[in-house]
N, C-alpha and C positions, 0 to 999 in steps of 0.2 A: 747522700745525693741531694743536689740543690733542687728546690721546688719552683725556682723562678722560671719564667717563660724563656726558653732558649731562643725565641724569635724576637725578644724585646729590642735588640739592637739593630734589627733589620728594617729596611723600608719594605713594606708589603704592597705598595702600589704597583699595578701593572699597566703598561701601555696596551693599546688594542692589539698590536701585532704580537706582543708577548702573551696576551690572554689567549689568542688563537693557538699559539704554539703550546701553551699549557694544556688547553683543552685537548689538543691532538695527543699530547704526551699522556694524558689521563684517560684516553679513550678506552683502553683495555680494562679499566676499572669500572666503566659504565655499562651496565647490563640492561638489555631491552626486556620488555614484558615477555616477548617470545622466548628469550633465553632463560628468563626466570621461570617461565612455565615449564620449560624443558628440565630445569634443575628440580622443580617440584615433582615432575614425573619420575625422574631418576631416583629422587629420595623415596618416593612411594614404592618403587621397585625394591629399594634396599630395605625398607620397612617390612615388606612382604617376605623378603629373603630372611630377615632376622626373626620373623614370627614362625617361619616354617621349620619344623624339627629337622628335616633333612639338610636344609641349606644354612641353618643358623651358624654352624661352626665356621663357615667361610664368609659370613656376612660382616661387613664393616660396622653397620648400625645394629647393635646387639639386641635391642628390644627386650630388655631384661624384665621379667615378671617381678613385681614388688610385693605381691601378696596382700596389697591394700585392696579390699573388695568393695568398699563403699566410700562415698563422700559424706560429709556431715549432713544430718537431716534436721538439726536444730534442737534435738532432744538430749544431746550429750550434756552431761554435767558431772562435776566432781573436781577433785584436786589431783594434779598430775605433775610429775617432774619431767623436765626436758633437758637433754644434754646435747649441745650444739657444737660439733667438732668439724672444722673444715679449713682451718688456717693456723697461723702461729699462736693464736690464743683461742680459747673456747669458753663457752658460757654454760652455766647451770641455771635453770629457771624453775620457778614454782608457778604453775599456771592453774588458775581457778576458772573453770568453765561453768557458765550458768545458762541453761537452755530452757525449754518449755515456756517460751514467751519472753523471757528476759534477754536472751541472745547477747550475752556479755562475756568478755574474757578479761580477767585481771592477771597481771604478771609481775613477778619480782625476779630479778636476776643478778648474777655476779659474774664478772669476767675473770678468768684465770689465764696466766701466761703458760706457754709450753716452751721451756728453754731450748735453745738450739741443740745442746748435747742430748736432750731427751728425744727430740725430733729425729735425730740421726743415730740414737743408741739402740738398745735391745727392745723388743716388743714388751717384755715383762716390765721393764722400767717405765715404758710409755704408759701402759694401762695401770700400773701402780700409782703413777702420778695423777692420772684421771680419778682413780678411786680415792686418793688422798684429798683431792679438791672437792669431790662429792661429799666426803665425810665432813670437811670443813664447812661446806655450805649448810648441810643438814644440822650440824652442831649450832651454827650461827642462827638458823631458823627455829631451833628447839624442836626438831622433828626427827631426831636420830632413832627414836623408838617406834616410829611409824613405818609401815611397809607400803610405800606409795608406788603406783604404776609409773614406769618411766618410758619415755620415747627417746630414741637415740638417733639424732641426725648425724650421719656419717657420710660426709660429702666426697666420697672417693668411689671409683668404679667397683661395684660388688656384685657377686652372683648370689641371689637369694633362693632358698628352697622353702623357707617359711617366713612369716612376718617377723619373727624374732631370731632369725638366723641370716647372717650375711658374710660370705667368704670374700675377703679382699682380693681383687684380681690384680691390682697394681697400685702402688703409691703414686700420687701426683702432688703438685703444689710444693715441691721441695722436701716432702717427708721421705725418710729413708729407714724407719725403725725396722730392725732385722727380725726375722722369724714371724712376721705378721702376714705377708702375702701368702695366699693359699689357705689361710686359717679363718675360722669364724670369729669375727671381732666381738660378738656378744659373749661367746664362751670365754674369750680372753678377759673381757671386762668382769664377767661374773667370777672368774677365778681370782682376780685381784681383789674384788670386794670380799670374797669368802676368806681370802688369806688374812685380811684385816680383822674380820670378825666383830667389828664394833657397830655395824649397821647392815641392813638388808633392804633391797628394793626388788620390785617385780618388773624386769625388763620385758615390756610387752611388744615393742616394735622397734625396728631399725629402718630408717628411711634416709633418702638423700634430700638435699635442700630443695630440689625441683618438686618432688612429691609434697614436701612440706609447704611449699608455696601454693600449690593447687589446693591443699587441704585448708590452709589459712583463708584463702579467698572463698573456698567452698562453704565455710561457716557463715560468711556474709552474703553469698550469692549461690543459691542452689543450682544454678545453671553452670557453675564453674566445674568443668571436667577436663581442663588442660592446664598444665603448669609450664611456665617458661622462665628461664633465667638467662639474662644476657648481662653479665657483669665481668668479673675477673675471668671466669670461664663461661661456658654456655651449655645449656641442655634443655630438653623438653620431656614432658611425660603427659600421658592422657589415659582416660578410661577406655579400655579395649574390650570387645566381646570375648568371653572365654573361648568360644568355639573357634576363634581365629588364632589363639595362642597355642600353636602346635607343639611347643616345647613342654606343655603341661597337659596332663590328662583332665578330662572334664570339659563340658561345653555349656554349663549353665551360669548365667550371670555375667558379671564383668570383673575386670581387674585392672588396676593401674599399671601401665607399662612404662618403664624408664627407658627412653629411646637411646640414651648415651649418644646423642647425635653429633657430638664433637668429632667423632671418628669417621663421619661420612666423608668419603673421598680417599680414605687411607688405602683403598684397593684400586685407585686410579680413576674413579668415577668423575672427578672434578679436574682431571689433568688438563683438558682443553680450555678451562676457564682460569687456571692459575697463571699468574704473571711471573716475570723474572723476579719481581720484588717479593712475591709470595715464596718463591723457591729460596731466595736469599735469606729471608726471615726464618724459614723452616730449617735451613742448613745450620743456622746459628743458634737454634733452640736446643734445650736439653733432651728433647725426644724427637729427633729428625724422622720425618715420614709418618709421624703419628699425629692424631687430632687435627687433621688438615682443615676441616670445616671450622673448627673452633679458632684456628689461627687466622681465618679470614673474617671472623666475626667478633670475638670477645675482647673485652677491655684489656686483658693481659697483653694482647698483641697489637691492638689498634694504634696505640701511640708509636710503637716501634715501626709499624708499616708506614705511618705518616713520616717518621724521621727518615727512613730509607728513601722514600720518594723525594723528600725535600733535598736530601744530599745529592741524589742523582740529578735532580732538576737544577740545583745550584752548579754542579759540575758541567751541566749541559748549557750553562749560561742563561738559563730560563728564569732564575731567581737570584735575588741577593747580589746582583752584579757578578755572579759566579763565585762569590766568596763563601767560605764555611768557617765555623768556629770549632774549638775543641769540644764545647758542650754539644753542638749539633752532631759531631762525629762520635759521641759517646753512646754506646748501646744502652738502651733503657732510659736515656735522659729525657726523652720526649714522652710524657705520660698521657693516658687517656683524659685525665683531668684538664690538660692543656687544650684538648679538642673541645671539651665543654666550654671552657673559658672563651675560646676563639668564636665558637658558634653562639655563645651567650644565651643558650637555652637548652637545658637538659631534656626538654620534652620533644626536641626535634626528632630524635631517634624513634620515639613512640609514635609520633604523628606519621612519619614516613612508613613505619611498620604497619600501622593501621590502614593507611591508604593502599599499600601494596597488597595486603591480605584481601581487602575489598575488591581490588582489581583482579586478582588471581582466582579468587573463589567467590564470585558474585552471588552464588546461591546460598552462601552461609552468612548468617547474621552474627558476626563476631564482635564481642565487646571485651575490651581490655580493662582489667581491674588490678590496680597496683597493690601488691602484697605488703602488709606491714609485718615484718619479722617472720617470714616464711620458714626459716630454718629452726627457730626456737618454738614459736607458737605452733608452727606446722607439725613439729614432732609431737607436741602435746595433743594436737587435734587428731593426728593419726592414732595415737594411743587412746584418746577419748572415744573415737569411733570404734576402734577394736574392742574397747571395754564395753561400749554400748552393744555392739554386735554379739559379743560373748554372753553378756547378761541376757539380752533378748533371745538369743538362740537357746540358752539354757532353759528359759521360761517356755519357749515354743516347744522344745524337745520334751519337756516335762508333760506338756499337754498332749503332744503327738504320741508319746510313749503309751498313753492310755488306749490308743488305737493300734498299737503294735502287739502282735501275739507271739509268744515264745513257742518253741517246739513242744514243751511240756503242756502248755495251754491247748495247743492244737490236738495233741494226743488225748487230752481230757475231753475236748469237744467230740472227737471221734468215738471215744468210749461211751459218752452219754448218748450220742446219736445211735450207736449200736443197741444200747439198752432200750431206747424208745422204739426202735424198729421192732424189737422182740415183743415189747408191750403192745404195739399196734397190731401185730399179727395174732396175738393171743385173744381168744374170745373173752377171757376173764378180765383182761386189763385194757381191751381195745377202747372202751369209752373214755377212760381216763388218760390215754396216751395222747401226746401232742402230735405225734406223727401217725396218721390214720392208716397207712399201708392198705389202701383200698384195692380190692380185687377188680380187675378190668374185664375178666372173662375172655381176654385174648390169650389163647392156649398155644399158639405157635407163631414163629417168625416165618417170613417167606422162604420157600424152597426153590423158587424159580419156575414152577409149573403153573402158577396162577395165570388166568386168561379171561378176557371179557371186557365189557364196557360197564363203567360204574359212575354214579354221581357222588360228589362229595360236597358237604357244606362245611365251611370253616368259620366258626364264630368265637372270637376271643378278644375283641376290642371294639373300637368305635366304628369299624367297618367290617364287613364280612364278605366271603367269596362263595360263589357257586361254581363248581368245576365238573367238567366231563373228562373222565380219565379212562384211557384205553390201554389195557395191560395185555401185552403179547408175550407168549412163551416160546420155547424152542430155541433154535440157533439165532434167530433175530429177536431175542428177548428185549423188550422195550416198554417204556411207560410214556405215553403221549398225553398232554393235557391241554384243554381249552378252558378258559375261565372268564368270569366277569366279576368286578368288584362293586359292591353296593355300600352306601354309607348308612349308618344308623343315627338319626338325629338325637340330640341330647334329651329332648322331651320324651322320646320313645324309650331311650335307655333308662330313664327314671320315671316312666309312666306305669301302665299296668302290664301284666304278663300277656294278657290277651292282645293288647296293641303291639307288643314286641313280636310275638309269634305270627300274628297276621301280616306284619310288615315283612318278616322273613319269607313267608309263603308267597306274598306278592312278588318278591324278588325272584323266587324259584320259578314262578310262572313266567316272568319276563325272560328268564334265561332259557327255559325250554322252548319258548316261542322264538327267541333269538337264534337258537341252534336248530330250529326246524324240527323239534322233537315233541311237539305238543301232544299230549295223550300217552307218551311212552312211560313204561314202568320199569325203571332200572333199579338194581340193588343200590342202596344209598348208605354211605358212611357219614356220620355227623361228628365233626371235631367240635367239642364243646369244652373250651379251656377254662372251666371253673370247677371248684371242688365238688365232686359228685360221689354218691354211694351207689354202687352197682350190684344188682343181684343176678343180672344176666347181661349178655353182650349188647342187647338192644334196649336196655333200660338204664337210665341215669337219674338218680334222685339228687337234685341240687341241694347241697348242704348250706352254701352261703354265696352271695354275690361278691365279686371282687372287681378290681379295675374300673371302678366308677359306676358300675351297673347297680340299679336299685329297683328294677321292675317288680312291682308288687304281685303277690299271689303265686310266686314261683318257688321260693325256698321251701324244701320239704316235698316238692312235687317231681314227678317223672317228666323230664324235659322232652323225651320222645313222645310221650302221651300228649303233652301240650302242643307239640308240633303236628302230630297226627290230627288232633282236634281242629287245628287251624286249617289243615288241608281239607278235612271233611267239610268244614263250614264253607269253604270256597266252592267245593263241589266240581272243580274243573278237571282235576287229574288225581291219580293215586300214586303213592310211593311205597317201595319195598324197603322198609327200614331194617337194616341188617346189624349195624354197629354204631354205638355212641362211644367216642374216645376223646381223650384230651390230647393236646398238642405234643406232650412229652412222649406218649406212647406212639403217636404218629411219627415222631422223629426217630424213635428206635426202629419202627417198621420200615421207614424209608431207607435208612442206612442198612437195615437187615437185608433188604433186597439186593444191595451192592456187596455186602460182606456177611456171610452166614454166621460169623463169630460175634456179630453185634447183638448183645443181649441186655444192653443198658441204654436208656435214653436220658439225655440231660438238656435242659434249657436254662440258659442264663441270658435273659434279655430284660424286657420291661418287668417281668416276674421271673421266678426261678422254681424249678421242680426237677424230679428225677423219677424214673421207673426202671424196673429190671425184671428178669424172669426168675421167679421164686419157685421152690419146690412146693407142690400142692400139699404135702403132708404138714408143712409149716403154716399154711393159710387156714387157720381154724374157723374163719368165718364162712368157708365154703365146704360143703359136705362131699369131699372127694380127695383121695390121697394119691391119685395116680398122675404122673406127668408134672408139667409145670404150668404156671400162669403168670402173666405180666401183672406186677403189683405197681399201682400208682402211689408212690411214697407220700406225695403231698408234703414235701419236706420244708416248704416255706413256713409251716406252722410250728416247726421245732423251736422250742424256747417258750412256748405259751404256758408251760408249767414251771417256768423259772430256771430251766436248764442253762440258759445263757446269761443270767442276771449278772454274774461276776465278770463277764467279758463285755458287757454293755457299758458304754460311756454316757456322760451327760448329753452328748450330741445324739446318740441313739434314742435316748429317752425323750428328748425334745421332738425328734422326727416322729416317734411313735405317738406321742401325746397329741400332735397336730394332724395325725393321719385320720382317714375315714373310720378305721377300726382299731382304736387304741388297745394295746395288749395282745393283738392278734398278729399272726405272720411275722414274728420277731426275727426269725432267721432270714426270711426274705428281705426284711427291712435293713439288714446288715450287708446284703449281697446284691440285690437286683438293681437294674437301671432306673426303676421308678424312684428309688430312694437315695442313691449314692450322691447325686448332685445336691440334695438337701442336706446330707451329712456334711459335705464340703462347705456349703454355704454357712451352716451353723458354726463350723470351726473358724471360718474366716471372720464371722461376726464376733466371736469370742476373742480372737487375736486382736481385732481392731479395738474392741472395748478395753482391752488391756494395754493398748498402745504398742502392740507388737507388729502391726501391719497398717499400711495406708496412713501412717503418721497419726493414727488414732481417729481418723475421720471416716465415718460410715456414709455411704451414699444411700439415698432412700430406696433406690432400686434393689440394692443388696438386701434390704430388709424384706423384700417381697418373696413370699413362699413360691418355690418352683422356678425362680428366675435363673438359677444356676443349673442348667440342664445337664444331664449325665453325659450327653454327647460331647460336652466341653472337656470332660476328663480324657476321652479318647483323643480329641484334637490337641489338647495341651501336651499329652505325652507322645504324640505320634511323630511330630515333625522335628527335624534337626534344627529348624529355625523356630523352635518352640517358644522362645521368649517373645518373638513377634506375635505368635498366635495368642499367647497369654495376654499381651498388651491389648490386642484388639478385643478379646473377650472382656477384659476388665473395663475397657472403654464402653462396651455394650452395657455393662453393669453400672454405668455412670461414674466410674472411677477414673476420670480423665487425668488426674494428677498422680497416678500410680507410677512408682519408680521401677527400674530394672530389678532392684532387690525385692520389691513386692512381687514381681512376676516369678522370681525364683522360689519364693516362699509359697505362693499359690500352687506352683507346680509340685512342690514337695508335699503339700497337703493332699492334692489329688492323688499323688503316687501312694501315699500311706493308706488312704481310704480304699483305693482300688486294690492294693496289695492285700489288705485284710480281707476284702470280699473274695478275692481269688483263693486265699488260703482257707477261708471257711468253706468255700465250695469244695476245695480239695479234701478237706477233713471229712465232709459228709460223703463224698464220693468214695473215699478210702474205706469208710464203714460199709458202704454198699458192696464194693467189689470183694472186700475181705469176707463178707457174709456169704457171697456166692461161692468163694473158694472153700470156706468151711463147710457149706452145704454139700459140696461135692467131694469132701475129704481129700482135697488136693494139697500137695506141698507147694506147688506153683500153679497159678492160674494165668492163662492167656486169653484175653477177652477184648472186644471192641466196644467203645462207647460212641453212640451217635449223638452229636451235639448240634444245637441250634441256639439262636438268640443273638441280638445285635451286640450286647456287651462282650460276649465271648468272641464274636467274629470281628468286631471293629476295634476293640481296645488293643493297643500294641503289645501289652505285656500280660494281660489277664490270663490267657491260655497257658503261657509258659510258666507263670507262677503257680497256677492251679495244678498243672501236671507235675511240676517239681515237688509241690506239697504232697501230692498223691503218691509219688514214687517214695518219698521219705516215710510216709505214714503207713503205706501198704507195700512193703518191699517184696512180698511174695507174689505180687500181682503184676503181670506184664500187660499194660493197658495201651491199646491203640485208640486214637481219636479220629473219628470220621465226621466231617462237617456235613450236616444234613442240608439238602436242597428241597425246600417246601415240605417239611414234615407234617404240617397241619393239613394241607390239602391232599397231596400225593399220599401221605401216610394214612389218612382216613380211607382213601380208595383201596390201598393195599391191605388194610385190616379187613375191609369188606371182601376183597378178593380172596384173602387167606381163609376167612370164615366160610365163603362159598365153596372153596376148594376142600376144606375139612368136612363140610356138610356133604358134599358130593362123594367124598371118599367113604364116609360113613354109610351112605346109601348103596354103595357098590357091594 
């Protein structure tokens, strides 16, 4: 075919009247902004159709997942092979990527022909030829003995199910090799390489040239998340949110989608915009009715479109004095290169494209970056990124595996927990046991006959409540509460015991006056949510302060006596102290009022603990063998004798070392809301220090203890739009440059840490319910657990994982969970009500 300009012999000057007629003739090819906006909206609808699982089969724009999950981050490095196949010849490249500050790519390549008979022969001959060329290149480079990673640019429509698997949907560009369509091209190439047996390579990725273009530019510009090719053919790809790719499972992170946009309009979506010229060109193509958008755009067809227009205009006496030549009448004789020559500027197309994008999407700041060798270098970059991700993921998983517990490990935790419970109940070993199994002197759960007005105090944090609780029995059984919340200033929390209890009594006086009950003496229940040793129901010896309290002169003292002394000193009113309980027992009693089968209380919130109804003959610390008594397990201290050492990680040890009480409450520090955020923060810091997160850059805020609040774990795992949640949390932590990949990893860390906490809770609870079953000599136990705590109630997966673990580790126990409503306030009043009921029954 001649490459001379077929218009060389024509005069191209137009008179004014001719110019008007030409403009009129070309009117159908000129599109207004309104029409282009409409095309854009149609295309968006087709994209949505292609992304949706239900409508994808009938969508013209297929929106094919590429399994490319990340763009380059600048840390990629190493040697990679690239195979670039998309035309009648192909290239083999050796690409050396230098990252970590150097940001350089060096390439060596060789071009190999694909003879016509191989393009149209059998698939095995085709891939044997490629394997032979690869062998030749490796031999020439002296690298046949090395097994290098290879990226395969295969620029034909493919359906991918993995990064290294691509099933050819249909040949294009004149290729006709038989037995390849419907087959995985990577498998076919591997088969040909294996048949030779003289070299081996690791085929890591298969991509098309559009994805390669995005990745090549992405190495130079981190903002590059779209690839566009407008050449012989045309296509686009971009990074899409996984949650929008309906044809795949999973909604975390992003993936590059190959739009295959050349087929837009194949379903008739462009019919009103196509001209007679477009239809004539399509009818004469080798694939009529297919790739209609591409036929209106790409270089393969643009010259032919111009030629057909010129012929029609000449025959309409609008050009060349109505004369044509054999060259002008020859299909394919007018090439796209002639258009460039006539316009005398290859950048005209890019300038027009740039202006049009700015007009149609003014809210998007779009920059165009011309790719240098997207198909070859791009394949290597996809491979380099995949290699980086695989290595980084292996490193991350190695670290996260230390936070993952196997079933065998959880069974061992349950076994050791059971042993410590037995040691805690025994008089002989009680002092050495990490789990103290404290008697609460609560001898019964509610039976529904409780009646009367009761006061309740609830002290367990930096604020406390005073409540008036009215319990009604009979057919209109109910519990009504009125309350007032008071704060405890930091200086009082950490001052003297006298100051603390005087402050509490001041608040009780205020409440009684507020309720118009000054001078009343009601039975009072005191929820005191700190480890106490009880010798009777209305006495609690504080073993140690927790939760930031450090009031002096209290540890080792009876808190009821301290409160009574403060009341006596004030001299304004008297109180009838009936019961001192912790919030876990209160939770059990609250739920026991609703469900008589509730005999276990559990709290998983800021702290964690459990209680349950134990047989009296097992509680050696109390001189009575009849009936049952609620035991406060104080399970947060499990592990203080080293029982959890082999399950603890470096992150647990860091959190413990920086806590108020190093070496104490080890189980609680692996479970409760006070510590989970800190564990996550330490994992994130470790990942970052090792270059596995945030590109190795730590923000000062992330170094701050307590900055990663446990509520973030619930937020991050709650929302279907979780990645947006994660990004906003990371910005709060000063990590404004974090990527979507970073967000996915942060979510995974949160998930692993929360899962372990839930499993450990489940293992402890399995030990508790199995003990109850064995106590009662039952083959199968049916029991209810009353639960409270923000972590249990607000984390989207905690309760399900804990219950799943419990079912697995205690299969002979059928456990129902009942969420408690105000166990610490209502519970204290109900314990008081039950105590009054039992006392009255004893007097009758």
